C-alpha positions as CSV (number, residue, x, y, z in Angstrom):
1,M,41.1,-8.7,0.5
2,F,41.7,-11.0,4.0
3,N,37.9,-11.8,4.0
4,D,38.0,-12.9,0.3
5,E,41.1,-15.0,0.7
6,I,38.8,-16.7,3.8
7,M,35.7,-17.2,1.6
8,N,37.8,-18.4,-1.1
9,A,39.5,-21.0,1.2
10,L,36.2,-21.7,2.7
11,A,34.6,-22.2,-0.9
12,E,37.4,-24.6,-1.9
13,L,36.8,-26.8,1.4
14,I,33.2,-27.0,0.0
15,K,34.2,-27.7,-3.2
16,N,36.5,-30.4,-2.7
17,E,35.1,-32.5,0.0
18,T,37.8,-35.6,-0.1
19,T,37.8,-36.8,3.4
20,E,35.2,-37.4,5.8
21,E,36.5,-34.6,8.1
22,A,36.1,-32.3,5.1
23,R,32.4,-33.5,4.5
24,M,32.0,-32.9,8.3
25,Y,33.2,-29.0,8.0
26,K,31.2,-28.7,4.9
27,N,28.2,-29.8,6.6
28,L,28.7,-27.4,9.4
29,I,29.7,-24.1,7.3
30,L,26.2,-24.9,5.4
31,K,24.5,-25.6,8.7
32,R,25.8,-22.3,10.2
33,I,25.0,-20.3,6.9
34,A,21.4,-21.4,7.0
35,E,20.8,-20.6,10.5
36,E,22.3,-17.3,10.3
37,T,20.1,-16.3,7.1
38,E,17.2,-17.6,8.8
39,V,14.4,-15.3,8.8
40,K,13.9,-13.9,12.3
41,P,10.6,-13.4,13.8
42,S,9.6,-9.5,14.7
43,R,9.7,-8.6,18.3
44,I,6.1,-7.2,17.4
45,P,3.7,-9.7,16.4
46,A,2.0,-9.3,13.2
47,P,-1.2,-7.7,13.4
48,L,-4.2,-10.3,13.3
49,N,-6.9,-7.8,11.8
50,I,-7.6,-4.2,10.8
51,T,-8.3,-2.8,14.4
52,E,-4.6,-4.0,15.4
53,L,-3.2,-2.4,12.6
54,G,-5.0,0.6,13.1
55,G,-3.8,0.3,17.1
56,Y,-0.1,-0.1,15.7
57,F,-0.5,2.9,13.5
58,N,-2.0,4.9,16.3
59,L,1.3,4.2,18.7
60,I,3.5,5.0,15.9
61,E,1.6,8.3,15.4
62,Q,1.9,9.5,19.1
63,I,6.0,9.2,18.8
64,D,6.8,12.9,18.4
65,L,9.7,15.3,19.2
66,K,9.0,18.7,21.3
67,I,10.5,21.4,20.9
68,P,11.6,22.7,24.7
69,D,10.6,25.8,26.3
70,P,12.8,28.9,25.4
71,T,13.1,29.7,29.2
72,E,15.1,26.5,29.7
73,F,18.2,28.0,27.8
74,S,20.6,30.6,28.9
75,D,20.6,32.5,25.6
76,Q,18.7,32.7,22.3
77,E,21.6,31.1,20.3
78,E,21.7,28.2,22.0
79,Y,18.0,27.5,21.8
80,Q,18.0,28.3,18.1
81,R,20.5,25.4,17.9
82,C,18.3,23.3,19.7
83,K,15.2,24.0,17.8
84,D,17.1,23.3,14.3
85,Y,18.5,20.3,15.6
86,I,14.9,19.0,16.5
87,R,13.2,19.7,13.4
88,T,16.1,17.9,11.5
89,Q,15.6,14.9,14.0
90,R,11.8,15.4,13.4
91,M,12.2,14.9,9.6
92,L,14.3,11.6,10.2
93,L,11.3,10.6,13.0
94,E,8.8,10.9,10.5
95,E,10.6,8.9,7.8
96,Q,11.2,6.0,10.1
97,K,7.6,6.2,11.1
98,Y,6.7,5.6,7.5
99,Q,9.3,2.8,7.5
100,L,7.5,1.4,10.5
101,K,4.0,1.6,8.8
102,L,5.2,-0.1,5.7
103,S,6.8,-2.7,7.7
104,L,3.4,-3.6,9.6
105,I,1.5,-3.4,6.2
106,Q,4.1,-5.9,4.9
107,S,3.8,-8.2,8.0
108,A,0.2,-8.1,8.0
109,L,0.1,-9.2,4.4
110,G,2.8,-11.9,5.1
111,L,4.9,-10.0,2.7
112,P,8.7,-11.0,2.8
113,R,10.9,-8.1,4.1
């Protein structure tokens, strides 16, 4: 609710620039909006060819969660809870790996995200 009031006030300021100061604030706000909504470059460079794309895919596939050795646990119930948790996390990890691969393909093709 408070954010709506601020946004409405800013919209009014932008619409009703009557003074040089209001115009200056309008330009400052518009510049800030443009800078913050700019497309940020990826931390990983886009693959330049199919070999690099394959290399990234191979790196992603190497990410895995191993189920620990049962001898590391004091009781079977604790081991089972850990095993179930890791299985759940593996499913989430596979989804993230899939998303990473799609992002790589988008990046390689120069498509927007």
